[in-house]
C-alpha positions as CSV (number, residue, x, y, z in Angstrom):
1,M,21.6,44.7,10.0
2,T,21.2,45.8,13.6
3,G,23.1,44.3,16.5
4,T,20.0,42.6,17.8
5,E,19.2,41.2,14.3
6,A,22.8,39.9,13.9
7,D,22.6,38.2,17.3
8,R,19.7,36.0,16.1
9,P,20.9,32.6,14.8
10,L,20.5,31.9,11.1
11,L,18.3,28.9,10.4
12,L,17.9,27.4,6.9
13,V,14.5,26.0,6.2
14,V,13.9,23.9,3.1
15,A,10.4,24.4,1.7
16,T,7.4,25.5,3.7
17,G,4.3,23.6,2.6
18,M,0.8,24.9,2.5
19,R,0.1,28.1,4.5
20,L,-3.0,26.6,6.1
21,Y,-1.0,23.8,7.7
22,R,2.4,25.2,8.3
23,E,2.4,29.0,8.8
24,Y,2.2,28.7,12.6
25,L,5.6,27.0,12.6
26,L,7.3,29.6,10.5
27,R,5.7,32.5,12.5
28,S,7.1,31.2,15.8
29,I,10.6,30.4,14.3
30,G,10.8,33.8,12.5
31,A,10.3,35.6,15.8
32,K,13.5,34.0,17.3
33,Y,15.7,33.2,14.3
34,R,16.8,34.8,11.1
35,V,15.2,32.4,8.6
36,H,16.5,31.8,5.1
37,L,14.4,29.7,2.8
38,F,15.3,27.3,0.0
39,L,12.3,27.2,-2.4
40,T,11.5,26.5,-6.0
41,A,9.5,29.7,-6.5
42,E,9.4,33.2,-5.1
43,P,8.0,33.2,-1.6
44,D,4.6,34.8,-1.0
45,W,3.1,34.7,2.5
46,E,6.4,33.5,3.9
47,K,8.1,36.9,3.4
48,E,6.5,38.2,6.6
49,H,8.5,35.6,8.6
50,V,11.9,35.4,6.9
51,T,15.0,37.4,6.3
52,G,16.0,35.9,3.0
53,W,15.5,33.2,0.4
54,T,17.0,31.4,-2.5
55,V,15.0,30.1,-5.4
56,L,16.4,26.8,-6.7
57,P,15.5,24.5,-9.6
58,S,14.8,21.7,-7.1
59,T,14.5,21.2,-3.4
60,T,14.7,17.4,-3.6
61,D,18.3,17.4,-5.0
62,G,20.3,17.1,-1.8
63,P,23.9,17.5,-3.2
64,A,22.9,20.6,-5.3
65,M,21.2,22.2,-2.2
66,A,24.3,21.3,-0.1
67,A,26.5,23.2,-2.6
68,E,24.2,26.2,-2.5
69,A,24.0,26.1,1.2
70,A,27.8,26.1,1.5
71,K,28.0,29.4,-0.4
72,L,25.4,30.9,1.9
73,H,27.3,29.5,5.0
74,A,30.5,31.1,3.8
75,R,28.9,34.6,3.8
76,D,26.7,34.1,6.9
77,P,27.2,31.0,9.1
78,I,24.2,28.8,9.3
79,A,23.4,27.5,12.8
80,G,21.0,24.8,11.7
81,V,18.9,23.4,8.9
82,L,15.3,22.3,9.2
83,C,12.6,20.7,7.0
84,W,9.2,19.4,7.9
85,D,8.3,18.2,4.4
86,E,8.4,14.4,4.2
87,V,9.5,14.4,0.5
88,R,12.4,16.7,1.3
89,I,13.8,15.6,4.6
90,H,16.3,13.2,3.0
91,A,17.6,15.9,0.6
92,T,17.9,18.3,3.6
93,A,20.2,15.9,5.4
94,F,22.8,16.4,2.6
95,I,22.9,20.1,3.6
96,A,23.4,19.3,7.3
97,R,26.2,16.8,6.4
98,E,27.9,19.4,4.2
99,L,27.8,22.0,6.9
100,G,28.6,19.7,9.8
101,L,25.2,20.4,11.4
102,R,22.8,18.1,13.4
103,N,20.8,15.4,11.7
104,G,23.3,15.3,8.9
105,D,23.3,11.6,8.0
106,P,21.3,11.0,4.8
107,D,21.5,7.2,5.4
108,V,19.8,7.5,8.7
109,V,17.0,9.7,7.3
110,W,16.6,7.3,4.3
111,R,16.2,4.5,6.9
112,L,13.2,6.3,8.2
113,R,11.8,7.3,4.7
114,D,12.0,3.7,3.4
115,K,9.6,1.7,5.5
116,G,11.3,-1.5,4.4
117,K,14.6,-0.3,5.8
118,T,12.8,0.8,9.0
119,R,11.4,-2.6,9.5
120,A,14.8,-4.3,8.9
121,A,16.6,-2.1,11.4
122,L,13.9,-2.5,14.1
123,D,13.8,-6.3,13.5
124,A,17.6,-6.5,14.0
125,A,17.3,-4.6,17.3
126,G,14.4,-6.6,18.6
127,V,12.0,-3.6,18.8
128,P,8.4,-4.8,18.9
129,Q,6.6,-4.3,15.6
130,P,4.3,-6.2,13.2
131,R,5.9,-8.8,11.0
132,S,6.6,-7.3,7.5
133,I,7.5,-8.8,4.2
134,A,8.5,-6.7,1.1
135,V,7.0,-7.9,-2.2
136,K,6.8,-7.0,-5.9
137,T,4.0,-9.0,-7.4
138,V,0.5,-10.1,-6.5
139,A,1.7,-13.7,-6.3
140,E,4.4,-12.7,-3.8
141,A,1.8,-10.6,-1.8
142,V,-0.5,-13.6,-1.6
143,A,2.3,-15.8,-0.3
144,A,3.4,-13.2,2.2
145,A,-0.1,-12.7,3.5
146,A,-0.4,-16.4,4.1
147,E,2.8,-16.2,6.0
148,V,2.0,-13.3,8.3
149,G,-1.6,-14.4,8.6
150,Y,-5.0,-12.8,8.0
151,P,-6.1,-10.2,8.3
152,A,-3.1,-8.5,6.9
153,I,-2.1,-5.0,5.8
154,L,-0.9,-3.9,2.4
155,K,1.1,-0.6,2.4
156,P,3.4,1.2,0.1
157,R,7.1,1.2,1.0
158,G,7.5,5.0,1.1
159,L,4.3,7.0,1.5
160,G,2.8,8.7,4.5
161,A,-0.7,9.8,5.6
162,S,-1.9,6.2,5.3
163,L,-1.9,6.5,1.5
164,G,-2.4,3.2,-0.2
165,V,-2.9,1.4,3.1
166,V,-5.6,-1.3,3.1
167,K,-6.6,-4.2,5.4
168,V,-7.2,-7.5,3.6
169,H,-8.9,-10.6,5.0
170,D,-8.2,-13.3,2.4
171,E,-6.4,-14.1,-0.8
172,S,-9.2,-12.6,-3.0
173,E,-8.9,-9.3,-1.2
174,V,-5.1,-9.3,-1.6
175,R,-5.6,-9.8,-5.3
176,A,-8.3,-7.1,-5.5
177,N,-6.4,-4.5,-3.5
178,F,-2.8,-5.0,-4.5
179,G,-3.1,-2.6,-7.5
180,F,-4.6,0.1,-5.2
181,T,-1.5,-0.1,-2.9
182,E,1.1,-0.5,-5.6
183,S,-0.2,2.4,-7.6
184,A,-0.6,4.8,-4.7
185,R,1.5,8.0,-5.3
186,A,2.2,11.2,-3.6
187,P,2.0,14.5,-5.5
188,E,5.9,14.5,-5.7
189,P,6.9,10.9,-5.9
190,V,10.2,9.6,-4.5
191,V,11.7,6.5,-6.0
192,F,12.1,3.7,-3.5
193,D,13.0,0.0,-4.0
194,T,11.2,-0.8,-7.3
195,D,12.0,-4.5,-6.8
196,Q,9.8,-4.7,-3.7
197,P,7.6,-1.6,-3.5
198,V,4.8,-3.0,-1.3
199,L,4.9,-4.3,2.2
200,V,2.6,-7.0,3.4
201,E,2.4,-6.7,7.2
202,Q,0.8,-8.6,10.1
203,F,-2.3,-6.9,11.3
204,V,-2.1,-5.8,15.0
205,S,-5.1,-4.4,16.7
206,G,-5.5,-1.8,19.4
207,E,-5.5,2.0,19.6
208,E,-3.2,3.8,17.1
209,I,-1.3,6.8,18.4
210,S,1.4,9.2,17.2
211,V,4.2,10.7,19.3
212,D,6.0,13.9,18.3
213,S,9.4,13.8,20.0
214,V,12.6,15.9,20.3
215,V,15.8,13.9,20.2
216,R,19.0,15.5,21.5
217,A,22.3,13.6,21.7
218,G,20.3,10.4,21.4
219,R,17.9,11.1,24.3
220,V,14.3,11.0,23.2
221,T,11.7,13.3,24.9
222,P,8.1,13.0,23.9
223,L,6.3,16.3,23.4
224,F,2.8,15.3,22.3
225,V,0.8,12.1,22.0
226,G,-1.8,12.2,19.3
227,R,-4.8,9.8,19.6
228,K,-5.7,9.0,16.1
229,V,-9.2,8.7,14.7
230,V,-9.4,6.4,11.7
231,G,-12.3,6.0,9.3
232,Y,-13.4,4.5,6.0
233,P,-12.5,0.9,6.7
234,P,-10.9,-1.2,5.3
235,Y,-8.8,1.8,4.4
236,A,-6.9,3.6,7.1
237,E,-7.9,7.2,6.5
238,E,-7.0,9.5,9.3
239,V,-10.1,11.6,9.9
240,G,-9.0,13.3,13.2
241,H,-6.7,13.5,16.1
242,F,-6.9,14.4,19.8
243,V,-4.0,15.7,21.9
244,D,-4.2,15.8,25.7
245,A,-1.6,17.6,27.8
246,D,-2.1,15.1,30.6
247,D,-2.1,12.0,28.4
248,P,-0.7,9.2,30.7
249,L,1.3,7.8,27.8
250,L,3.7,10.8,28.1
251,T,5.0,9.2,31.3
252,D,4.3,5.5,30.6
253,P,7.5,3.6,31.2
254,V,6.7,0.9,28.7
255,L,6.0,3.3,25.8
256,L,9.0,5.5,26.8
257,K,11.4,2.5,26.6
258,V,10.0,1.4,23.2
259,L,10.3,5.0,22.0
260,Q,13.9,5.2,23.1
261,D,14.7,1.8,21.7
262,T,13.1,2.7,18.4
263,H,15.3,5.7,17.8
264,E,18.5,3.9,18.9
265,A,17.8,1.1,16.5
266,L,17.3,3.6,13.7
267,G,20.4,5.6,14.6
268,F,18.4,8.9,14.9
269,T,20.3,11.0,17.5
270,D,19.3,14.7,16.9
271,G,16.2,16.3,15.6
272,I,12.4,15.9,15.6
273,T,10.4,12.8,14.9
274,H,6.8,11.8,14.4
275,S,6.4,8.1,15.2
276,E,3.3,5.9,15.2
277,Y,2.5,3.0,17.5
278,M,-0.3,0.5,17.9
279,L,-1.2,-0.1,21.5
280,T,-1.8,-3.8,21.5
281,A,-2.6,-6.2,24.3
282,D,1.1,-7.2,24.3
283,G,2.3,-3.6,24.5
284,P,3.1,-0.9,21.9
285,Q,4.3,-1.9,18.5
286,V,6.0,0.4,16.0
287,I,3.9,1.2,12.9
288,E,6.3,3.8,11.3
289,V,8.8,6.6,12.2
290,N,9.1,9.9,10.3
291,G,12.1,12.2,10.7
292,R,10.1,15.4,10.9
293,L,7.2,17.1,12.8
294,G,3.8,15.5,12.4
295,G,1.3,16.6,9.8
296,D,-2.4,17.0,10.0
297,M,-1.9,19.9,12.4
298,I,-1.0,17.5,15.2
299,P,1.9,19.8,16.4
300,Y,-0.5,22.7,16.4
301,L,-2.9,20.7,18.6
302,G,0.1,20.1,20.9
303,L,0.7,23.8,21.0
304,L,-2.9,24.5,21.9
305,A,-3.0,21.7,24.5
306,T,0.3,22.4,26.3
307,G,1.8,25.7,25.2
308,I,4.9,23.9,24.0
309,D,5.9,25.6,20.7
310,P,6.8,22.8,18.2
311,G,8.4,25.2,15.8
312,L,10.8,26.6,18.4
313,V,11.6,23.1,19.7
314,A,12.3,21.9,16.1
315,A,14.6,24.9,15.5
316,G,16.4,24.3,18.8
317,A,16.9,20.7,17.9
318,A,18.4,21.7,14.6
319,T,20.7,24.3,16.0
320,G,21.6,22.8,19.4
321,L,20.2,25.8,21.2
322,P,18.0,25.3,24.4
323,V,14.4,24.2,24.0
324,D,11.5,24.6,26.3
325,V,9.5,21.4,26.7
326,E,7.6,22.3,29.9
327,P,3.9,22.7,29.5
328,E,2.4,26.2,30.1
329,H,-1.1,24.9,30.4
330,R,-3.0,21.6,30.3
331,R,-5.9,21.2,28.0
332,V,-7.2,18.9,25.3
333,A,-7.2,19.9,21.6
334,G,-8.7,18.0,18.6
335,I,-9.1,18.3,14.9
336,R,-11.7,16.7,12.5
337,F,-11.5,16.5,8.8
338,F,-14.6,16.6,6.6
339,Y,-15.4,14.9,3.3
340,V,-18.2,14.8,0.8
341,E,-20.4,11.7,0.8
342,E,-20.3,10.8,-2.9
343,E,-17.5,10.2,-5.3
344,D,-16.8,12.8,-7.9
345,T,-18.9,15.5,-6.3
346,T,-18.6,18.9,-7.9
347,L,-18.7,21.5,-5.1
348,G,-21.1,24.4,-5.6
349,S,-20.6,26.2,-2.3
350,L,-18.9,25.4,1.0
351,S,-19.0,27.4,4.3
352,F,-19.5,27.2,8.0
353,N,-22.4,28.9,9.8
354,E,-20.3,31.0,12.2
355,A,-23.4,31.7,14.4
356,A,-23.8,27.9,15.0
357,L,-20.2,27.4,16.2
358,P,-19.9,26.6,19.9
359,E,-17.4,28.0,22.5
360,G,-14.0,26.4,22.3
361,I,-13.7,26.3,18.5
362,D,-10.2,27.5,17.7
363,R,-10.7,27.6,13.9
364,V,-12.8,26.3,11.1
365,V,-11.2,26.2,7.6
366,T,-12.6,25.4,4.2
367,V,-9.9,23.7,2.1
368,A,-11.6,22.9,-1.2
369,Q,-12.9,25.6,-3.5
370,P,-16.2,25.9,-5.4
371,G,-16.0,24.0,-8.7
372,A,-13.6,21.4,-7.3
373,V,-14.4,17.8,-8.0
374,V,-13.8,15.8,-4.8
375,S,-14.4,12.3,-3.5
376,P,-14.3,10.6,-0.1
377,P,-11.7,7.8,0.6
378,P,-10.4,5.7,-0.8
379,K,-10.5,7.7,-4.0
380,G,-10.2,11.0,-2.2
381,T,-7.7,10.1,0.6
382,V,-6.0,13.2,2.0
383,W,-6.9,15.3,-1.0
384,G,-10.5,14.5,-0.6
385,R,-10.7,16.6,2.6
386,I,-12.9,19.6,2.0
387,A,-12.7,21.4,5.4
388,F,-11.5,20.9,9.0
389,A,-12.3,22.2,12.4
390,I,-10.1,22.5,15.5
391,A,-11.4,22.8,19.1
392,V,-10.1,22.9,22.6
393,G,-11.6,22.0,25.9
394,A,-11.1,20.4,29.3
395,S,-11.7,16.8,28.1
396,R,-11.8,14.7,25.0
397,A,-15.5,14.3,25.3
398,E,-16.0,18.1,25.4
399,V,-13.7,18.6,22.4
400,A,-15.5,15.9,20.5
401,S,-18.9,17.5,21.2
402,R,-17.6,20.9,19.9
403,L,-16.3,19.2,16.8
404,D,-19.7,17.6,16.3
405,A,-21.3,21.0,16.4
406,A,-18.7,22.4,13.9
407,E,-19.5,19.5,11.5
408,A,-23.2,20.3,11.8
409,A,-22.4,23.9,11.0
410,L,-20.7,23.0,7.8
411,D,-23.0,23.7,4.8
412,V,-21.9,21.9,1.6
413,K,-23.9,22.3,-1.7
414,S,-23.0,20.5,-4.9
415,A,-23.0,22.2,-8.2
């Protein structure tokens, strides 16, 4: 190892996710840090960006990973540990605790993972949020909905990406949709409170936003505000996002106070968070808080819009090293996800007409493969997405127009 190589801090990264959605993070981090991966299989595309890896039986077993990390740390001190996978952030906290690193309190991370615990902590601190009641049965859900009032929201206790979330308007809809929410599962399920797995929540209206923030010694600094585009009512499928480097919410004193109060109530003092708020007529209300960078390419939109590198900020938050949160440029970036129209569609071919794409398209990506059977929400949810497009421009309207053109350029044929 050269002297220059040895001077780079060692960062342990737990899992990487899909290349399409996460390589940009690993590429940036690998240029500044020596990266060691904990994975369950031999790395592939990741090798270009890392200096080492360990293949483990599981990356959701926190104590086992902590023991393995301690061995690595004894040979080569680890400066920080980082994870952007929702399923694994709690297990990763065990590593940080074992090594005395930042974000090393599994109880705090679990408080974010378990939306019931999130609600309880925020309620105790008086942070504005919808009223929420945890339930187990349809009968309990009916009673809870009557208590919080209609319309109401049914949501799973521990899932992300709006999985299993549905708006209900009366008792019959609660009964009809409870099974949909209760049975919602992620590909790698995590066990939450099986006695009360569903939350019945007060419906609050307004614009829903997300905020990716860096938290250092308890101080919360927002990096990017994502303006969410939701479709397929009464389900809450996230079909797109816009990030504006000049979004006025980045300096809005009311949102900044609620953002700070939210993190203090949850006890989250160091790391990266992706929190979601509803901008109601009475002010912002907390929808959920995640102890990781946002998904859906939102941090990448932030990078395009501002030049702030989310991977390097996350790595700096994990290691305590300086981070650069000053924008290099000021643009708008947006993403739109595409779906088929009919349930159980077998894809024949899927491609974008490159000649029809306008200026300002950053990338177009086909996610599904020919022969795949896909559906729109609610059956398809996140896994029903067949493609996406990302565009940049001077305004949201300009970006939206470019995404419209990309959608028109997508040619989908069924088998």
